C-alpha positions, -999 to +999 in steps of 0.1 A: +329+014-453+318+000-419+339-018-394+326-052-405+332-045-442+368-033-434+376-065-415+361-086-442+380-069-470+413-069-452+410-105-443+420-114-479+455-098-474+479-128-470+506-109-450+495-107-413+515-076-406+503-057-436+467-069-429+468-056-394+484-022-403+460-016-432+430-027-411+440-004-382+445+025-406+411+021-422+394+016-388+410+047-374+401+068-404+365+057-400+365+064-363+379+099-369+352+107-395+326+095-371+339+116-342+344+148-363+308+145-375+295+140-339+316+168-323+292+197-332+262+178-319+279+168-287+292+203-280+258+217-286+245+193-258+273+206-236+263+242-241+228+233-230+241+213-200+264+241-189+235+266-190+213+243-169+242+238-144+247+276-141+209+280-134+210+253-108+239+270-090+222+304-092+191+289-075+213+275-047+209+239-058+238+215-057+254+200-088+255+162-089+290+151-098+301+115-105+337+104-107+339+074-131+368+051-124+378+015-132+409+010-110+420+028-079+456+031-091+442+050-122+419+073-102+436+106-112+406+126-100+407+115-064+420+149-051+394+167-073+368+145-057+380+153-022+380+190-029+345+191-045+331+168-018+340+194+008+323+221-013+285+226-005+278+234-041+284+198-051+269+164-043+297+139-052+299+102-057+326+078-070+311+053-096+333+022-101+328+006-136+341-028-146+372-033-168+360-057-194+391-062-217+412-086-195+388-115-188+363-123-161+387-130-133+406-097-138+372-079-140+360-093-107+394-089-089+399-053-101+363-042-094+364-057-059+398-042-049+388-008-063+355-007-045+369-020-012+399+004-012+378+035-021+350+026+004+377+023+031+384+060+024+350+074+014+324+050+027+289+054+011+301+079-015+314+049-035+291+030-057+298-001-078+282+002-112+283-035-119+273-068-103+295-096-117+270-123-105+240-109-123+259-089-149+236-060-143+250-025-148+239+007-131+234+041-146+251+074-140+227+103-133+249+134-129+252+170-140+290+165-144+310+134-149+348+133-143+360+102-162+394+085-162+382+060-189+399+071-221+395+039-241+359+031-252+365-007-250+379-005-215+345-007-199+308-011-209+295+010-238+271+031-216+301+047-198+316+061-230+318+098-233+294+100-262+267+082-243+273+101-211+271+134-229+234+129-235+228+138-198+260+152-184+290+174-189+319+150-193+354+161-181+383+137-188+412+134-164+439+113-181+446+083-159+484+088-161+507+117-165+503+115-203+521+130-233+553+111-228+555+084-255+550+081-292+519+061-288+504+090-269+510+113-299+497+087-324+466+075-305+455+097-275+445+129-294+421+109-315+404+088-288+366+094-290+363+096-252+388+124-252+378+143-284+341+143-274+347+154-239+335+188-226+369+194-209+401+173-212+425+182-184+462+175-191+493+177-170+514+203-186+517+228-214+538+206-237+511+179-237+484+204-246+505+217-274+511+182-287+475+172-286+462+203-304+489+201-330+479+165-338+441+171-336+428+207-339+394+195-325+411+194-291+419+232-291+385+239-277+384+215-248+420+208-237+432+225-205+467+224-190+458+225-153+485+203-139+484+167-127+456+167-101+464+131-092+496+140-075+481+167-052+474+140-026+511+130-024+518+162-005+497+150+024+511+115+026+534+112+057+570+101+052+577+077+081+611+076+098+633+046+087+668+036+094+673+018+061+671+030+025+640+019+007+640+013-031+610+009-053+614-016-082+585-012-107+587-032-140+562-023-167+539-047-186+546-038-222+565-070-231+544-075-262+544-043-284+520-058-309+494-062-281+501-027-267+497-006-298+534-003-303+543+008-268+574-011-258+588+001-225+593-031-205+627-046-201+615-072-176+621-103-197+657-092-201+662-080-165+640-105-146+670-125-132+689-094-123+659-079-104+655-111-085+692-109-074+691-072-064+678-077-028+707-101-021+732-077-037+721-049-013+711-066+019+714-033+038+685-019+018+648-027+017+630-032-016+594-027-026+587-049-057+557-034-074+551-047-110+525-031-132+492-049-124+491-063-160+526-077-161+523-110-142+488-119-156+505-115-190+536-135-181+513-163-168+498-168-203+511-196-226+527-171-249+551-161-222+562-179-191+530-198-182+515-200-147+540-223-131+572-203-139+554-170-132+542-183-097+577-196-090+592-161-097+567-145-074+576-169-046+613-164-051+609-126-049+587-128-018+612-151-002+637-122+002+635-110+038+641-074+026+614-074-001+578-062+001+558-075-029+530-051-037+502-062-061+484-031-073+463-007-052+474+028-041+511+036-045+513+070-029+525+055+004+552+036-015+563+068-033+563+089-001+583+063+018+610+055-007+644+068-013+647+059-050+630+042-079+643+016-104+618+011-132+608+011-169+572+024-165+552+051-182+536+077-159+561+069-131+588+085-151+571+119-146+553+112-114+584+103-094+597+139-100+570+150-075+589+132-047+622+151-053+641+118-052+663+101-078+652+074-102+669+050-125+652+041-158+659+007-174+663+009-211+670-015-240+691+009-261+693+044-275+671+033-304+642+026-281+645+061-267+643+076-302+613+054-312+593+054-280+599+088-262+584+122-271+606+153-267+591+161-233+598+125-220+634+128-233+638+160-212+626+139-182+652+112-190+679+139-190+673+142-152+672+105-143+699+079-144+696+057-175+705+020-172+712+000-203+732-027-184+729-042-150+761-024-140+744+010-146+716+002-121+740-012-096+761+020-097+729+040-092+720+021-061+755+024-047+751+062-051+718+061-033+733+040-005+760+066-001+737+096-003+751+108-036+726+128-057+745+153-079+716+162-101+692+171-073+692+209-077+689+208-115+662+181-112+642+201-087+644+233-108+633+214-139+604+197-121+591+230-107+592+247-141+580+220-164+567+189-147+548+198-115+525+225-129+503+240-102+514+214-076+499+208-051+470+229-063+462+213-096+429+200-083+418+235-074+427+247-109+405+219-123+375+230-102+381+267-110+382+259-147+350+239-145+331+266-127+345+293-150+334+273-181+299+268-166+297+305-160+292+302-123 
């Protein structure tokens, strides 16, 4: 049964919830059959591409490598790019594709910010694949593509793994830390862009084991190399400051139905509290950095609407001790912070790389059981959990006083389980690629 037939047949089901669940189940089953049938053909292509790449290197020719990215904050391959760009065996570019699922304004804004930021670092090595004015899209012509695009509908169809595999080896670097939440277990191991990749690089051994257990097709291509994205953090300077600096980072998942069941955000519950925090701790500085999708979602009619959302933003910015960050690179904020208060996804694991304490805002214990995988629960055991405002306030008082009783245990856990190969994960990725090519 094709997608259209599934949608037509399920449209007759009167219960909306049941209709959506059954439709999703049938669509996913069809997708999985399609991908399983395609996998042998795509992997045969990869074998031929790898042979061609090995021959090019043997002749002393350079491999053309394209890094496909939609958003600078999700560019998990930046350190891999920097490493390969310095290697005479590779000719590297960054290709910026449009994000097409959040409307025209979001597409234009994200494309522009990503291109401008990356060009400020890497100049002519950055190429925009899309012109919003003409709606013309460019092509990728490369021996090897490193992609951070894991969802097929996130960008244009020609940048999906299956299409790119016709010409290139496609290596996927997950845009976040990955393997933390129940939705990762249910969805990620079956995404066509991942299953049909030549290599899928994940952050740790637990994530690889979870992926392969859920989908045996991933046994061949999934490599636990470490989280290459965080390698760059080691080189970001920590500037001297007289005052403590706290990151506050609310997530965007206020609508589980729209986010595939992922429900991390406590922002609607904690919005007023977060707005009061800077006044409660005037001796500290705060960086308020919401997920880039949170405020666009709040501004819709279903939630706060544009006026209330804008008023909240103005009120937060009015605090003299608040810096309001709207997307872009966050490594500087990480490096120059003393603690993190949040309810985000990847940040839960990523902040372990700083060695500093964090406070995770939670709804209740039930949300931990329903949302977090075992590895993420082990992360939570080394952070301060806040179910009430008083919990977060107590955490910040400890930060102000320099109290961090879990530091030694947290650092040992991070070194053993979280920060695999840090800060050399990018080198591991390159080494794995060359070994797989046979070079």
